[in-house]
PyMOL Python script that loads the backbone (N, CA, C, O; Angstrom):
from pymol import cmd

cmd.read_pdbstr("""\
ATOM      1  N   MET A   1     -11.295 -21.176  -7.071  1.00  0.00           N
ATOM      2  CA  MET A   1      -9.939 -21.238  -6.519  1.00  0.00           C
ATOM      3  C   MET A   1     -10.325 -21.037  -5.011  1.00  0.00           C
ATOM      4  O   MET A   1     -11.315 -20.482  -4.533  1.00  0.00           O
ATOM      5  N   ARG A   2      -9.294 -21.627  -4.419  1.00  0.00           N
ATOM      6  CA  ARG A   2      -9.296 -21.645  -2.970  1.00  0.00           C
ATOM      7  C   ARG A   2      -8.434 -20.825  -2.156  1.00  0.00           C
ATOM      8  O   ARG A   2      -7.610 -20.214  -2.835  1.00  0.00           O
ATOM      9  N   THR A   3      -8.369 -20.637  -1.022  1.00  0.00           N
ATOM     10  CA  THR A   3      -7.518 -19.691  -0.340  1.00  0.00           C
ATOM     11  C   THR A   3      -6.181 -20.584  -0.033  1.00  0.00           C
ATOM     12  O   THR A   3      -6.251 -21.738   0.389  1.00  0.00           O
ATOM     13  N   PHE A   4      -5.113 -19.989  -0.266  1.00  0.00           N
ATOM     14  CA  PHE A   4      -3.825 -20.835   0.123  1.00  0.00           C
ATOM     15  C   PHE A   4      -2.720 -19.893   0.704  1.00  0.00           C
ATOM     16  O   PHE A   4      -2.744 -18.681   0.489  1.00  0.00           O
ATOM     17  N   TYR A   5      -1.850 -20.440   1.374  1.00  0.00           N
ATOM     18  CA  TYR A   5      -0.741 -20.097   2.113  1.00  0.00           C
ATOM     19  C   TYR A   5       0.610 -19.978   1.722  1.00  0.00           C
ATOM     20  O   TYR A   5       1.067 -20.945   1.113  1.00  0.00           O
ATOM     21  N   GLY A   6       1.440 -18.912   1.954  1.00  0.00           N
ATOM     22  CA  GLY A   6       2.822 -19.113   1.576  1.00  0.00           C
ATOM     23  C   GLY A   6       3.728 -18.316   2.649  1.00  0.00           C
ATOM     24  O   GLY A   6       3.442 -17.305   3.290  1.00  0.00           O
ATOM     25  N   ASP A   7       4.838 -19.041   2.645  1.00  0.00           N
ATOM     26  CA  ASP A   7       5.942 -18.608   3.701  1.00  0.00           C
ATOM     27  C   ASP A   7       7.023 -17.793   3.135  1.00  0.00           C
ATOM     28  O   ASP A   7       7.367 -18.109   1.996  1.00  0.00           O
ATOM     29  N   LEU A   8       7.614 -16.841   3.675  1.00  0.00           N
ATOM     30  CA  LEU A   8       8.824 -16.190   3.403  1.00  0.00           C
ATOM     31  C   LEU A   8       9.672 -15.948   4.551  1.00  0.00           C
ATOM     32  O   LEU A   8       9.219 -15.777   5.682  1.00  0.00           O
ATOM     33  N   THR A   9      10.984 -15.933   4.241  1.00  0.00           N
ATOM     34  CA  THR A   9      11.856 -15.552   5.368  1.00  0.00           C
ATOM     35  C   THR A   9      12.340 -14.202   4.898  1.00  0.00           C
ATOM     36  O   THR A   9      12.849 -14.107   3.781  1.00  0.00           O
ATOM     37  N   ILE A  10      12.210 -13.152   5.688  1.00  0.00           N
ATOM     38  CA  ILE A  10      12.741 -11.770   5.438  1.00  0.00           C
ATOM     39  C   ILE A  10      13.356 -11.264   6.587  1.00  0.00           C
ATOM     40  O   ILE A  10      12.805 -11.316   7.687  1.00  0.00           O
ATOM     41  N   ASN A  11      14.759 -10.648   6.355  1.00  0.00           N
ATOM     42  CA  ASN A  11      15.528 -10.121   7.294  1.00  0.00           C
ATOM     43  C   ASN A  11      15.656 -11.222   8.642  1.00  0.00           C
ATOM     44  O   ASN A  11      15.745 -10.895   9.825  1.00  0.00           O
ATOM     45  N   GLU A  12      15.640 -12.444   8.148  1.00  0.00           N
ATOM     46  CA  GLU A  12      15.828 -13.475   9.351  1.00  0.00           C
ATOM     47  C   GLU A  12      14.685 -13.621  10.239  1.00  0.00           C
ATOM     48  O   GLU A  12      14.805 -14.136  11.351  1.00  0.00           O
ATOM     49  N   GLY A  13      13.376 -13.104   9.704  1.00  0.00           N
ATOM     50  CA  GLY A  13      12.290 -13.433  10.420  1.00  0.00           C
ATOM     51  C   GLY A  13      11.328 -14.189   9.387  1.00  0.00           C
ATOM     52  O   GLY A  13      11.478 -14.035   8.175  1.00  0.00           O
ATOM     53  N   TYR A  14      10.335 -15.013   9.924  1.00  0.00           N
ATOM     54  CA  TYR A  14       9.545 -15.990   9.371  1.00  0.00           C
ATOM     55  C   TYR A  14       8.209 -15.208   9.131  1.00  0.00           C
ATOM     56  O   TYR A  14       7.826 -14.498  10.062  1.00  0.00           O
ATOM     57  N   TYR A  15       7.541 -15.252   8.116  1.00  0.00           N
ATOM     58  CA  TYR A  15       6.520 -14.563   7.804  1.00  0.00           C
ATOM     59  C   TYR A  15       5.615 -15.530   6.950  1.00  0.00           C
ATOM     60  O   TYR A  15       6.092 -16.146   5.997  1.00  0.00           O
ATOM     61  N   ARG A  16       4.344 -15.637   7.307  1.00  0.00           N
ATOM     62  CA  ARG A  16       3.256 -16.530   6.767  1.00  0.00           C
ATOM     63  C   ARG A  16       2.211 -15.660   6.089  1.00  0.00           C
ATOM     64  O   ARG A  16       1.594 -14.870   6.804  1.00  0.00           O
ATOM     65  N   PHE A  17       1.942 -15.716   4.788  1.00  0.00           N
ATOM     66  CA  PHE A  17       0.839 -14.981   4.092  1.00  0.00           C
ATOM     67  C   PHE A  17      -0.424 -15.809   3.781  1.00  0.00           C
ATOM     68  O   PHE A  17      -0.311 -17.002   3.497  1.00  0.00           O
ATOM     69  N   CYS A  18      -1.557 -15.233   3.828  1.00  0.00           N
ATOM     70  CA  CYS A  18      -2.760 -15.947   3.354  1.00  0.00           C
ATOM     71  C   CYS A  18      -3.295 -15.261   2.198  1.00  0.00           C
ATOM     72  O   CYS A  18      -3.517 -14.054   2.296  1.00  0.00           O
ATOM     73  N   PHE A  19      -3.529 -15.862   1.130  1.00  0.00           N
ATOM     74  CA  PHE A  19      -3.828 -15.241  -0.203  1.00  0.00           C
ATOM     75  C   PHE A  19      -5.438 -15.646  -0.543  1.00  0.00           C
ATOM     76  O   PHE A  19      -5.753 -16.722  -1.053  1.00  0.00           O
ATOM     77  N   GLN A  20      -6.262 -14.732  -0.219  1.00  0.00           N
ATOM     78  CA  GLN A  20      -7.632 -15.241  -0.616  1.00  0.00           C
ATOM     79  C   GLN A  20      -8.104 -14.496  -1.946  1.00  0.00           C
ATOM     80  O   GLN A  20      -8.252 -13.290  -2.144  1.00  0.00           O
ATOM     81  N   PRO A  21      -8.335 -15.811  -2.971  1.00  0.00           N
ATOM     82  CA  PRO A  21      -8.838 -14.979  -4.322  1.00  0.00           C
ATOM     83  C   PRO A  21     -10.289 -14.338  -4.369  1.00  0.00           C
ATOM     84  O   PRO A  21     -11.273 -14.874  -3.859  1.00  0.00           O
ATOM     85  N   VAL A  22     -10.304 -13.197  -5.004  1.00  0.00           N
ATOM     86  CA  VAL A  22     -11.463 -12.609  -5.452  1.00  0.00           C
ATOM     87  C   VAL A  22     -11.654 -12.279  -6.865  1.00  0.00           C
ATOM     88  O   VAL A  22     -10.755 -11.765  -7.530  1.00  0.00           O
ATOM     89  N   TYR A  23     -12.756 -12.553  -7.314  1.00  0.00           N
ATOM     90  CA  TYR A  23     -13.131 -12.218  -8.925  1.00  0.00           C
ATOM     91  C   TYR A  23     -13.586 -11.056  -9.021  1.00  0.00           C
ATOM     92  O   TYR A  23     -14.526 -10.756  -8.285  1.00  0.00           O
ATOM     93  N   CYS A  24     -13.046 -10.061  -9.962  1.00  0.00           N
ATOM     94  CA  CYS A  24     -13.558  -8.848 -10.393  1.00  0.00           C
ATOM     95  C   CYS A  24     -13.402  -8.593 -11.818  1.00  0.00           C
ATOM     96  O   CYS A  24     -12.825  -9.365 -12.584  1.00  0.00           O
ATOM     97  N   SER A  25     -13.915  -7.528 -12.136  1.00  0.00           N
ATOM     98  CA  SER A  25     -14.136  -7.291 -13.711  1.00  0.00           C
ATOM     99  C   SER A  25     -12.734  -7.258 -14.335  1.00  0.00           C
ATOM    100  O   SER A  25     -12.625  -7.750 -15.459  1.00  0.00           O
ATOM    101  N   ASN A  26     -11.755  -6.791 -13.802  1.00  0.00           N
ATOM    102  CA  ASN A  26     -10.286  -6.842 -14.297  1.00  0.00           C
ATOM    103  C   ASN A  26      -9.620  -8.215 -14.241  1.00  0.00           C
ATOM    104  O   ASN A  26      -8.489  -8.389 -14.696  1.00  0.00           O
ATOM    105  N   GLY A  27     -10.315  -9.153 -13.695  1.00  0.00           N
ATOM    106  CA  GLY A  27      -9.732 -10.446 -13.534  1.00  0.00           C
ATOM    107  C   GLY A  27      -9.753 -11.217 -12.182  1.00  0.00           C
ATOM    108  O   GLY A  27     -10.820 -11.660 -11.756  1.00  0.00           O
ATOM    109  N   ILE A  28      -8.648 -11.372 -11.539  1.00  0.00           N
ATOM    110  CA  ILE A  28      -8.413 -11.743 -10.184  1.00  0.00           C
ATOM    111  C   ILE A  28      -7.659 -10.873  -9.321  1.00  0.00           C
ATOM    112  O   ILE A  28      -6.667 -10.261  -9.716  1.00  0.00           O
ATOM    113  N   ARG A  29      -8.120 -10.806  -8.123  1.00  0.00           N
ATOM    114  CA  ARG A  29      -7.156 -10.059  -7.178  1.00  0.00           C
ATOM    115  C   ARG A  29      -7.044 -10.902  -5.905  1.00  0.00           C
ATOM    116  O   ARG A  29      -7.844 -11.797  -5.629  1.00  0.00           O
ATOM    117  N   PHE A  30      -6.071 -10.580  -5.205  1.00  0.00           N
ATOM    118  CA  PHE A  30      -5.923 -11.540  -4.107  1.00  0.00           C
ATOM    119  C   PHE A  30      -5.939 -10.456  -2.850  1.00  0.00           C
ATOM    120  O   PHE A  30      -5.296  -9.408  -2.903  1.00  0.00           O
ATOM    121  N   PHE A  31      -6.777 -10.850  -1.679  1.00  0.00           N
ATOM    122  CA  PHE A  31      -6.651 -10.276  -0.368  1.00  0.00           C
ATOM    123  C   PHE A  31      -5.545 -10.901   0.368  1.00  0.00           C
ATOM    124  O   PHE A  31      -5.546 -12.126   0.494  1.00  0.00           O
ATOM    125  N   VAL A  32      -4.603 -10.190   0.867  1.00  0.00           N
ATOM    126  CA  VAL A  32      -3.429 -10.846   1.400  1.00  0.00           C
ATOM    127  C   VAL A  32      -3.417 -10.453   2.827  1.00  0.00           C
ATOM    128  O   VAL A  32      -3.599  -9.268   3.106  1.00  0.00           O
ATOM    129  N   LYS A  33      -3.238 -11.252   3.676  1.00  0.00           N
ATOM    130  CA  LYS A  33      -3.021 -11.198   5.198  1.00  0.00           C
ATOM    131  C   LYS A  33      -1.749 -11.676   5.805  1.00  0.00           C
ATOM    132  O   LYS A  33      -1.367 -12.808   5.504  1.00  0.00           O
ATOM    133  N   VAL A  34      -1.096 -10.997   6.568  1.00  0.00           N
ATOM    134  CA  VAL A  34      -0.029 -11.674   7.191  1.00  0.00           C
ATOM    135  C   VAL A  34      -0.613 -12.497   8.579  1.00  0.00           C
ATOM    136  O   VAL A  34      -1.189 -11.981   9.537  1.00  0.00           O
ATOM    137  N   VAL A  35      -0.351 -13.631   8.420  1.00  0.00           N
ATOM    138  CA  VAL A  35      -0.944 -14.713   9.489  1.00  0.00           C
ATOM    139  C   VAL A  35       0.010 -14.835  10.604  1.00  0.00           C
ATOM    140  O   VAL A  35      -0.452 -14.935  11.740  1.00  0.00           O
ATOM    141  N   HIS A  36       1.485 -14.840  10.393  1.00  0.00           N
ATOM    142  CA  HIS A  36       2.232 -14.963  11.357  1.00  0.00           C
ATOM    143  C   HIS A  36       3.655 -14.041  10.861  1.00  0.00           C
ATOM    144  O   HIS A  36       4.171 -14.177   9.752  1.00  0.00           O
ATOM    145  N   PRO A  37       4.098 -13.196  11.804  1.00  0.00           N
ATOM    146  CA  PRO A  37       3.857 -12.990  13.009  1.00  0.00           C
ATOM    147  C   PRO A  37       2.619 -12.226  13.204  1.00  0.00           C
ATOM    148  O   PRO A  37       2.324 -11.380  12.359  1.00  0.00           O
ATOM    149  N   PRO A  38       1.799 -12.441  14.302  1.00  0.00           N
ATOM    150  CA  PRO A  38       0.490 -11.558  14.541  1.00  0.00           C
ATOM    151  C   PRO A  38       0.713 -10.377  14.730  1.00  0.00           C
ATOM    152  O   PRO A  38       0.647 -10.194  15.946  1.00  0.00           O
ATOM    153  N   LYS A  39       0.987  -9.275  14.111  1.00  0.00           N
ATOM    154  CA  LYS A  39       1.358  -7.926  14.339  1.00  0.00           C
ATOM    155  C   LYS A  39       0.138  -7.034  13.881  1.00  0.00           C
ATOM    156  O   LYS A  39      -1.018  -7.457  13.881  1.00  0.00           O
ATOM    157  N   ARG A  40       0.493  -5.783  13.498  1.00  0.00           N
ATOM    158  CA  ARG A  40      -0.508  -4.805  13.324  1.00  0.00           C
ATOM    159  C   ARG A  40      -0.673  -4.810  11.785  1.00  0.00           C
ATOM    160  O   ARG A  40      -1.285  -3.832  11.355  1.00  0.00           O
ATOM    161  N   PHE A  41      -0.276  -5.662  10.920  1.00  0.00           N
ATOM    162  CA  PHE A  41      -0.301  -5.500   9.382  1.00  0.00           C
ATOM    163  C   PHE A  41      -1.876  -5.684   9.165  1.00  0.00           C
ATOM    164  O   PHE A  41      -2.665  -6.394   9.789  1.00  0.00           O
ATOM    165  N   ARG A  42      -2.090  -4.809   8.071  1.00  0.00           N
ATOM    166  CA  ARG A  42      -3.520  -4.839   7.749  1.00  0.00           C
ATOM    167  C   ARG A  42      -3.494  -5.709   6.507  1.00  0.00           C
ATOM    168  O   ARG A  42      -2.454  -6.137   6.007  1.00  0.00           O
ATOM    169  N   VAL A  43      -4.805  -5.954   6.013  1.00  0.00           N
ATOM    170  CA  VAL A  43      -5.073  -6.708   4.912  1.00  0.00           C
ATOM    171  C   VAL A  43      -4.963  -5.728   3.714  1.00  0.00           C
ATOM    172  O   VAL A  43      -5.366  -4.565   3.746  1.00  0.00           O
ATOM    173  N   PHE A  44      -4.382  -6.322   2.672  1.00  0.00           N
ATOM    174  CA  PHE A  44      -4.042  -5.607   1.382  1.00  0.00           C
ATOM    175  C   PHE A  44      -4.306  -6.270   0.224  1.00  0.00           C
ATOM    176  O   PHE A  44      -4.485  -7.478   0.386  1.00  0.00           O
ATOM    177  N   GLU A  45      -4.387  -5.869  -0.895  1.00  0.00           N
ATOM    178  CA  GLU A  45      -4.891  -6.344  -2.023  1.00  0.00           C
ATOM    179  C   GLU A  45      -3.755  -6.495  -3.104  1.00  0.00           C
ATOM    180  O   GLU A  45      -2.993  -5.545  -3.281  1.00  0.00           O
ATOM    181  N   MET A  46      -3.632  -7.514  -3.743  1.00  0.00           N
ATOM    182  CA  MET A  46      -2.764  -7.660  -4.895  1.00  0.00           C
ATOM    183  C   MET A  46      -3.395  -8.197  -6.147  1.00  0.00           C
ATOM    184  O   MET A  46      -4.025  -9.255  -6.140  1.00  0.00           O
ATOM    185  N   GLU A  47      -3.186  -7.308  -7.450  1.00  0.00           N
ATOM    186  CA  GLU A  47      -3.686  -7.739  -8.811  1.00  0.00           C
ATOM    187  C   GLU A  47      -2.428  -7.740  -9.660  1.00  0.00           C
ATOM    188  O   GLU A  47      -1.407  -7.117  -9.370  1.00  0.00           O
ATOM    189  N   GLN A  48      -2.586  -8.454 -10.674  1.00  0.00           N
ATOM    190  CA  GLN A  48      -1.588  -8.736 -11.678  1.00  0.00           C
ATOM    191  C   GLN A  48      -1.635  -7.519 -12.690  1.00  0.00           C
ATOM    192  O   GLN A  48      -2.629  -7.145 -13.313  1.00  0.00           O
ATOM    193  N   ARG A  49      -0.213  -6.914 -12.735  1.00  0.00           N
ATOM    194  CA  ARG A  49      -0.215  -5.803 -13.892  1.00  0.00           C
ATOM    195  C   ARG A  49       0.950  -6.290 -14.488  1.00  0.00           C
ATOM    196  O   ARG A  49       1.938  -6.701 -13.880  1.00  0.00           O
ATOM    197  N   SER A  50       0.794  -6.229 -15.760  1.00  0.00           N
ATOM    198  CA  SER A  50       1.968  -6.705 -16.740  1.00  0.00           C
ATOM    199  C   SER A  50       2.249  -8.295 -16.393  1.00  0.00           C
ATOM    200  O   SER A  50       1.443  -9.225 -16.434  1.00  0.00           O
ATOM    201  N   GLU A  51       3.477  -8.311 -16.082  1.00  0.00           N
ATOM    202  CA  GLU A  51       4.117  -9.538 -15.526  1.00  0.00           C
ATOM    203  C   GLU A  51       4.130  -9.998 -14.124  1.00  0.00           C
ATOM    204  O   GLU A  51       4.259 -11.175 -13.789  1.00  0.00           O
ATOM    205  N   GLN A  52       3.993  -9.024 -13.351  1.00  0.00           N
ATOM    206  CA  GLN A  52       4.083  -9.001 -11.908  1.00  0.00           C
ATOM    207  C   GLN A  52       2.917  -8.828 -11.092  1.00  0.00           C
ATOM    208  O   GLN A  52       2.014  -8.223 -11.669  1.00  0.00           O
ATOM    209  N   TRP A  53       2.673  -9.192  -9.893  1.00  0.00           N
ATOM    210  CA  TRP A  53       1.574  -8.989  -9.067  1.00  0.00           C
ATOM    211  C   TRP A  53       2.039  -7.744  -8.267  1.00  0.00           C
ATOM    212  O   TRP A  53       3.116  -7.764  -7.672  1.00  0.00           O
ATOM    213  N   ARG A  54       1.228  -6.665  -8.252  1.00  0.00           N
ATOM    214  CA  ARG A  54       1.618  -5.488  -7.402  1.00  0.00           C
ATOM    215  C   ARG A  54       0.533  -5.201  -6.266  1.00  0.00           C
ATOM    216  O   ARG A  54      -0.634  -5.584  -6.336  1.00  0.00           O
ATOM    217  N   VAL A  55       1.114  -4.429  -5.147  1.00  0.00           N
ATOM    218  CA  VAL A  55       0.079  -4.209  -4.264  1.00  0.00           C
ATOM    219  C   VAL A  55      -1.004  -3.056  -4.720  1.00  0.00           C
ATOM    220  O   VAL A  55      -0.541  -2.006  -5.167  1.00  0.00           O
ATOM    221  N   VAL A  56      -2.100  -3.178  -4.646  1.00  0.00           N
ATOM    222  CA  VAL A  56      -3.117  -2.013  -5.171  1.00  0.00           C
ATOM    223  C   VAL A  56      -3.278  -1.194  -4.466  1.00  0.00           C
ATOM    224  O   VAL A  56      -3.139  -0.037  -4.861  1.00  0.00           O
ATOM    225  N   ASN A  57      -3.607  -1.450  -3.248  1.00  0.00           N
ATOM    226  CA  ASN A  57      -3.843  -0.229  -1.931  1.00  0.00           C
ATOM    227  C   ASN A  57      -2.635   0.162  -1.428  1.00  0.00           C
ATOM    228  O   ASN A  57      -2.434   0.010  -0.223  1.00  0.00           O
ATOM    229  N   ALA A  58      -1.764   0.653  -2.153  1.00  0.00           N
ATOM    230  CA  ALA A  58      -0.482   1.039  -1.535  1.00  0.00           C
ATOM    231  C   ALA A  58      -0.702   1.831  -0.323  1.00  0.00           C
ATOM    232  O   ALA A  58      -0.255   1.369   0.726  1.00  0.00           O
ATOM    233  N   PRO A  59      -1.318   2.948  -0.301  1.00  0.00           N
ATOM    234  CA  PRO A  59      -1.478   3.919   0.953  1.00  0.00           C
ATOM    235  C   PRO A  59      -1.925   3.123   2.214  1.00  0.00           C
ATOM    236  O   PRO A  59      -1.619   3.531   3.334  1.00  0.00           O
ATOM    237  N   LYS A  60      -2.639   2.004   2.034  1.00  0.00           N
ATOM    238  CA  LYS A  60      -3.130   1.212   3.148  1.00  0.00           C
ATOM    239  C   LYS A  60      -2.114   0.269   3.587  1.00  0.00           C
ATOM    240  O   LYS A  60      -2.093  -0.007   4.786  1.00  0.00           O
ATOM    241  N   ALA A  61      -1.186  -0.319   2.728  1.00  0.00           N
ATOM    242  CA  ALA A  61      -0.072  -1.326   2.996  1.00  0.00           C
ATOM    243  C   ALA A  61       0.879  -0.644   3.869  1.00  0.00           C
ATOM    244  O   ALA A  61       0.915   0.586   3.834  1.00  0.00           O
ATOM    245  N   ASP A  62       1.632  -1.276   4.627  1.00  0.00           N
ATOM    246  CA  ASP A  62       2.489  -0.956   5.375  1.00  0.00           C
ATOM    247  C   ASP A  62       4.013  -0.889   4.542  1.00  0.00           C
ATOM    248  O   ASP A  62       4.337  -1.615   3.603  1.00  0.00           O
ATOM    249  N   ASP A  63       4.800   0.149   5.145  1.00  0.00           N
ATOM    250  CA  ASP A  63       6.136   0.213   4.183  1.00  0.00           C
ATOM    251  C   ASP A  63       6.754  -1.067   4.185  1.00  0.00           C
ATOM    252  O   ASP A  63       7.478  -1.417   3.254  1.00  0.00           O
ATOM    253  N   PHE A  64       6.521  -1.783   5.159  1.00  0.00           N
ATOM    254  CA  PHE A  64       7.417  -3.227   5.055  1.00  0.00           C
ATOM    255  C   PHE A  64       6.886  -4.094   3.967  1.00  0.00           C
ATOM    256  O   PHE A  64       7.621  -4.731   3.212  1.00  0.00           O
ATOM    257  N   ILE A  65       5.615  -4.099   3.912  1.00  0.00           N
ATOM    258  CA  ILE A  65       4.971  -4.757   2.617  1.00  0.00           C
ATOM    259  C   ILE A  65       5.448  -4.157   1.295  1.00  0.00           C
ATOM    260  O   ILE A  65       5.934  -4.876   0.422  1.00  0.00           O
ATOM    261  N   LEU A  66       5.313  -2.892   1.157  1.00  0.00           N
ATOM    262  CA  LEU A  66       5.799  -2.219   0.184  1.00  0.00           C
ATOM    263  C   LEU A  66       7.388  -2.467  -0.633  1.00  0.00           C
ATOM    264  O   LEU A  66       7.767  -2.575  -1.799  1.00  0.00           O
ATOM    265  N   ALA A  67       7.977  -2.479   0.635  1.00  0.00           N
ATOM    266  CA  ALA A  67       9.565  -2.799   0.609  1.00  0.00           C
ATOM    267  C   ALA A  67       9.896  -4.425   0.129  1.00  0.00           C
ATOM    268  O   ALA A  67      10.981  -4.809  -0.306  1.00  0.00           O
ATOM    269  N   HIS A  68       9.094  -4.976   0.258  1.00  0.00           N
ATOM    270  CA  HIS A  68       9.207  -6.646  -0.066  1.00  0.00           C
ATOM    271  C   HIS A  68       8.328  -6.823  -1.071  1.00  0.00           C
ATOM    272  O   HIS A  68       8.016  -7.997  -1.273  1.00  0.00           O
ATOM    273  N   GLU A  69       7.812  -5.968  -1.794  1.00  0.00           N
ATOM    274  CA  GLU A  69       6.696  -6.267  -2.805  1.00  0.00           C
ATOM    275  C   GLU A  69       7.124  -7.309  -3.945  1.00  0.00           C
ATOM    276  O   GLU A  69       6.365  -8.142  -4.441  1.00  0.00           O
ATOM    277  N   ALA A  70       8.346  -7.137  -4.244  1.00  0.00           N
ATOM    278  CA  ALA A  70       8.884  -7.983  -5.339  1.00  0.00           C
ATOM    279  C   ALA A  70       8.953  -9.507  -4.942  1.00  0.00           C
ATOM    280  O   ALA A  70       8.816 -10.443  -5.730  1.00  0.00           O
ATOM    281  N   ARG A  71       9.181  -9.596  -3.629  1.00  0.00           N
ATOM    282  CA  ARG A  71       9.575 -11.034  -3.231  1.00  0.00           C
ATOM    283  C   ARG A  71       8.060 -11.496  -2.994  1.00  0.00           C
ATOM    284  O   ARG A  71       7.862 -12.665  -3.322  1.00  0.00           O
ATOM    285  N   LEU A  72       7.048 -10.866  -2.532  1.00  0.00           N
ATOM    286  CA  LEU A  72       5.606 -11.322  -2.517  1.00  0.00           C
ATOM    287  C   LEU A  72       5.178 -11.534  -3.837  1.00  0.00           C
ATOM    288  O   LEU A  72       4.490 -12.535  -4.036  1.00  0.00           O
ATOM    289  N   SER A  73       5.437 -10.820  -4.748  1.00  0.00           N
ATOM    290  CA  SER A  73       5.062 -11.237  -6.153  1.00  0.00           C
ATOM    291  C   SER A  73       5.475 -12.501  -6.645  1.00  0.00           C
ATOM    292  O   SER A  73       4.786 -13.357  -7.198  1.00  0.00           O
ATOM    293  N   VAL A  74       6.753 -12.512  -6.359  1.00  0.00           N
ATOM    294  CA  VAL A  74       7.287 -14.073  -6.864  1.00  0.00           C
ATOM    295  C   VAL A  74       6.532 -15.198  -6.213  1.00  0.00           C
ATOM    296  O   VAL A  74       6.054 -16.174  -6.791  1.00  0.00           O
ATOM    297  N   LEU A  75       6.487 -14.888  -4.758  1.00  0.00           N
ATOM    298  CA  LEU A  75       5.891 -16.088  -4.043  1.00  0.00           C
ATOM    299  C   LEU A  75       4.325 -16.212  -4.457  1.00  0.00           C
ATOM    300  O   LEU A  75       3.824 -17.337  -4.474  1.00  0.00           O
ATOM    301  N   LEU A  76       3.569 -15.111  -4.780  1.00  0.00           N
ATOM    302  CA  LEU A  76       2.112 -15.245  -5.246  1.00  0.00           C
ATOM    303  C   LEU A  76       2.094 -16.012  -6.325  1.00  0.00           C
ATOM    304  O   LEU A  76       1.430 -17.046  -6.395  1.00  0.00           O
ATOM    305  N   GLU A  77       2.924 -15.498  -7.373  1.00  0.00           N
ATOM    306  CA  GLU A  77       2.920 -16.348  -8.957  1.00  0.00           C
ATOM    307  C   GLU A  77       3.378 -17.716  -8.654  1.00  0.00           C
ATOM    308  O   GLU A  77       2.931 -18.577  -9.411  1.00  0.00           O
ATOM    309  N   GLU A  78       3.967 -18.009  -7.955  1.00  0.00           N
ATOM    310  CA  GLU A  78       4.417 -19.526  -7.639  1.00  0.00           C
ATOM    311  C   GLU A  78       3.238 -20.330  -7.043  1.00  0.00           C
ATOM    312  O   GLU A  78       2.926 -21.421  -7.521  1.00  0.00           O
ATOM    313  N   LEU A  79       2.696 -19.873  -6.171  1.00  0.00           N
ATOM    314  CA  LEU A  79       1.220 -20.373  -5.508  1.00  0.00           C
ATOM    315  C   LEU A  79       0.260 -20.170  -6.396  1.00  0.00           C
ATOM    316  O   LEU A  79      -0.648 -21.000  -6.428  1.00  0.00           O
ATOM    317  N   TYR A  80       0.231 -19.157  -7.219  1.00  0.00           N
ATOM    318  CA  TYR A  80      -1.148 -19.168  -8.179  1.00  0.00           C
ATOM    319  C   TYR A  80      -0.978 -20.319  -9.221  1.00  0.00           C
ATOM    320  O   TYR A  80      -1.898 -21.085  -9.507  1.00  0.00           O
ATOM    321  N   LYS A  81       0.377 -20.386  -9.810  1.00  0.00           N
ATOM    322  CA  LYS A  81       0.529 -21.531 -10.962  1.00  0.00           C
ATOM    323  C   LYS A  81       0.373 -22.916 -10.269  1.00  0.00           C
ATOM    324  O   LYS A  81      -0.281 -23.754 -10.889  1.00  0.00           O
ATOM    325  N   LYS A  82       0.834 -23.220  -9.196  1.00  0.00           N
ATOM    326  CA  LYS A  82       0.496 -24.325  -8.549  1.00  0.00           C
ATOM    327  C   LYS A  82      -0.556 -24.684  -8.190  1.00  0.00           C
ATOM    328  O   LYS A  82      -0.884 -25.859  -8.353  1.00  0.00           O
ATOM    329  N   ASN A  83      -1.437 -23.723  -7.564  1.00  0.00           N
ATOM    330  CA  ASN A  83      -2.947 -24.172  -7.289  1.00  0.00           C
ATOM    331  C   ASN A  83      -3.823 -23.838  -8.526  1.00  0.00           C
ATOM    332  O   ASN A  83      -5.014 -24.145  -8.473  1.00  0.00           O
ATOM    333  N   SER A  84      -3.362 -23.273  -9.563  1.00  0.00           N
ATOM    334  CA  SER A  84      -4.415 -23.157 -10.923  1.00  0.00           C
ATOM    335  C   SER A  84      -4.194 -24.410 -11.379  1.00  0.00           C
ATOM    336  O   SER A  84      -5.228 -24.924 -11.805  1.00  0.00           O
ATOM    337  N   ALA A  85      -3.244 -25.087 -11.448  1.00  0.00           N
ATOM    338  CA  ALA A  85      -2.914 -26.463 -12.142  1.00  0.00           C
ATOM    339  C   ALA A  85      -3.729 -27.522 -11.473  1.00  0.00           C
ATOM    340  O   ALA A  85      -4.158 -28.464 -12.138  1.00  0.00           O
ATOM    341  N   VAL A  86      -3.953 -27.425 -10.262  1.00  0.00           N
ATOM    342  CA  VAL A  86      -4.588 -28.553  -9.268  1.00  0.00           C
ATOM    343  C   VAL A  86      -6.226 -28.505  -9.700  1.00  0.00           C
ATOM    344  O   VAL A  86      -6.940 -29.503  -9.796  1.00  0.00           O
ATOM    345  N   LEU A  87      -6.646 -27.120  -9.935  1.00  0.00           N
ATOM    346  CA  LEU A  87      -7.972 -27.131 -10.137  1.00  0.00           C
ATOM    347  C   LEU A  87      -8.302 -27.406 -11.712  1.00  0.00           C
ATOM    348  O   LEU A  87      -9.470 -27.452 -12.099  1.00  0.00           O
TER     349      LEU A  87
END
""", "prot")
cmd.dss("prot")
cmd.show_as("cartoon", "prot")
cmd.util.cbc("prot")
cmd.orient("prot")
């Protein structure tokens, strides 16, 4: 699977996310990076837990990311399904 990008509008601001898949013993995880706007956001990881994608390394993730985790989960699920079907 390849790296893919997704866009969200949060609080009237435009954000572009880069999702890079990594295969591990528990299945698949994604390294997620905020590409736009170029701020101080760190790379964080998301993995699927039950029906939803969750931020794995919560202490390293910004409060902004944690506050919008549900919206990121929906975006990642849509992109994951679309890109999995292509392969």
